[in-house]
mmCIF file of the C-alpha atoms, coordinates in Angstrom:
data_MODEL
# 
_entry.id   MODEL 
# 
loop_
_atom_site.group_PDB 
_atom_site.id 
_atom_site.type_symbol 
_atom_site.label_atom_id 
_atom_site.label_alt_id 
_atom_site.label_comp_id 
_atom_site.label_asym_id 
_atom_site.label_entity_id 
_atom_site.label_seq_id 
_atom_site.pdbx_PDB_ins_code 
_atom_site.Cartn_x 
_atom_site.Cartn_y 
_atom_site.Cartn_z 
_atom_site.occupancy 
_atom_site.B_iso_or_equiv 
_atom_site.pdbx_formal_charge 
_atom_site.auth_seq_id 
_atom_site.auth_comp_id 
_atom_site.auth_asym_id 
_atom_site.auth_atom_id 
_atom_site.pdbx_PDB_model_num 
ATOM 1  C CA . MET A 1 1  ? 19.390  -6.223 22.490 1.00 0.00 ? 1  MET A CA 1 
ATOM 2  C CA . SER A 1 2  ? 19.460  -6.334 18.773 1.00 0.00 ? 2  SER A CA 1 
ATOM 3  C CA . LEU A 1 3  ? 17.534  -3.801 16.740 1.00 0.00 ? 3  LEU A CA 1 
ATOM 4  C CA . ASN A 1 4  ? 15.321  -6.541 15.269 1.00 0.00 ? 4  ASN A CA 1 
ATOM 5  C CA . ARG A 1 5  ? 14.312  -7.764 18.704 1.00 0.00 ? 5  ARG A CA 1 
ATOM 6  C CA . ILE A 1 6  ? 13.516  -4.233 19.867 1.00 0.00 ? 6  ILE A CA 1 
ATOM 7  C CA . MET A 1 7  ? 11.390  -3.622 16.781 1.00 0.00 ? 7  MET A CA 1 
ATOM 8  C CA . SER A 1 8  ? 9.629   -6.951 17.254 1.00 0.00 ? 8  SER A CA 1 
ATOM 9  C CA . GLU A 1 9  ? 8.805   -6.179 20.882 1.00 0.00 ? 9  GLU A CA 1 
ATOM 10 C CA . ARG A 1 10 ? 7.562   -2.719 19.938 1.00 0.00 ? 10 ARG A CA 1 
ATOM 11 C CA . ASP A 1 11 ? 5.302   -4.228 17.280 1.00 0.00 ? 11 ASP A CA 1 
ATOM 12 C CA . ALA A 1 12 ? 3.961   -6.801 19.754 1.00 0.00 ? 12 ALA A CA 1 
ATOM 13 C CA . VAL A 1 13 ? 3.155   -4.078 22.276 1.00 0.00 ? 13 VAL A CA 1 
ATOM 14 C CA . GLY A 1 14 ? 1.394   -2.045 19.595 1.00 0.00 ? 14 GLY A CA 1 
ATOM 15 C CA . GLN A 1 15 ? -0.676  -5.025 18.471 1.00 0.00 ? 15 GLN A CA 1 
ATOM 16 C CA . ALA A 1 16 ? -1.648  -5.843 22.048 1.00 0.00 ? 16 ALA A CA 1 
ATOM 17 C CA . ARG A 1 17 ? -2.725  -2.237 22.605 1.00 0.00 ? 17 ARG A CA 1 
ATOM 18 C CA . GLU A 1 18 ? -4.809  -2.248 19.421 1.00 0.00 ? 18 GLU A CA 1 
ATOM 19 C CA . ALA A 1 19 ? -6.498  -5.519 20.416 1.00 0.00 ? 19 ALA A CA 1 
ATOM 20 C CA . LYS A 1 20 ? -7.300  -4.203 23.890 1.00 0.00 ? 20 LYS A CA 1 
ATOM 21 C CA . THR A 1 21 ? -8.642  -0.952 22.457 1.00 0.00 ? 21 THR A CA 1 
ATOM 22 C CA . ALA A 1 22 ? -10.889 -2.854 20.039 1.00 0.00 ? 22 ALA A CA 1 
ATOM 23 C CA . ARG A 1 23 ? -12.182 -5.092 22.839 1.00 0.00 ? 23 ARG A CA 1 
ATOM 24 C CA . LEU A 1 24 ? -12.923 -2.136 25.102 1.00 0.00 ? 24 LEU A CA 1 
ATOM 25 C CA . ARG A 1 25 ? -14.619 -0.279 22.240 1.00 0.00 ? 25 ARG A CA 1 
ATOM 26 C CA . GLU A 1 26 ? -16.910 -3.274 21.621 1.00 0.00 ? 26 GLU A CA 1 
ATOM 27 C CA . LEU A 1 27 ? -17.798 -3.466 25.311 1.00 0.00 ? 27 LEU A CA 1 
ATOM 28 C CA . ARG A 1 28 ? -18.539 0.264  25.411 1.00 0.00 ? 28 ARG A CA 1 
ATOM 29 C CA . LEU A 1 29 ? -20.733 0.103  22.318 1.00 0.00 ? 29 LEU A CA 1 
ATOM 30 C CA . GLU A 1 30 ? -22.672 -2.856 23.759 1.00 0.00 ? 30 GLU A CA 1 
ATOM 31 C CA . LYS A 1 31 ? -23.227 -0.978 27.005 1.00 0.00 ? 31 LYS A CA 1 
ATOM 32 C CA . GLU A 1 32 ? -24.347 2.153  25.149 1.00 0.00 ? 32 GLU A CA 1 
ATOM 33 C CA . ALA A 1 33 ? -26.777 0.086  23.057 1.00 0.00 ? 33 ALA A CA 1 
ATOM 34 C CA . GLU A 1 34 ? -28.220 -1.517 26.201 1.00 0.00 ? 34 GLU A CA 1 
ATOM 35 C CA . THR A 1 35 ? -28.595 1.873  27.852 1.00 0.00 ? 35 THR A CA 1 
ATOM 36 C CA . ALA A 1 36 ? -30.278 3.317  24.773 1.00 0.00 ? 36 ALA A CA 1 
ATOM 37 C CA . ALA A 1 37 ? -32.637 0.341  24.519 1.00 0.00 ? 37 ALA A CA 1 
ATOM 38 C CA . LEU A 1 38 ? -33.642 0.702  28.164 1.00 0.00 ? 38 LEU A CA 1 
ATOM 39 C CA . ALA A 1 39 ? -34.031 4.467  27.919 1.00 0.00 ? 39 ALA A CA 1 
ATOM 40 C CA . ALA A 1 40 ? -36.142 4.429  24.742 1.00 0.00 ? 40 ALA A CA 1 
ATOM 41 C CA . PRO A 1 41 ? -39.243 2.722  26.231 1.00 0.00 ? 41 PRO A CA 1 
ATOM 42 C CA . ALA A 1 42 ? -39.008 4.834  29.377 1.00 0.00 ? 42 ALA A CA 1 
ATOM 43 C CA . SER A 1 43 ? -38.943 8.077  27.380 1.00 0.00 ? 43 SER A CA 1 
ATOM 44 C CA . LYS A 1 44 ? -41.962 6.956  25.323 1.00 0.00 ? 44 LYS A CA 1 
ATOM 45 C CA . ARG A 1 45 ? -43.954 6.259  28.481 1.00 0.00 ? 45 ARG A CA 1 
ATOM 46 C CA . ALA A 1 46 ? -42.971 9.608  29.992 1.00 0.00 ? 46 ALA A CA 1 
ATOM 47 C CA . SER A 1 47 ? -44.114 11.529 26.926 1.00 0.00 ? 47 SER A CA 1 
ATOM 48 C CA . LYS A 1 48 ? -47.543 9.798  26.931 1.00 0.00 ? 48 LYS A CA 1 
ATOM 49 C CA . ALA A 1 49 ? -48.202 10.560 30.600 1.00 0.00 ? 49 ALA A CA 1 
# 
């Protein structure tokens, strides 16, 4: 393979990894926000009891 093709493939792999990482980070943050939202009312009720 030519050096340009190798570099191009390496760049494509890096971009795909970055996109996947960003997508997974967004999913994790959404899940953490949901968990925090569900836990907040429960902790308020527990402290009043």
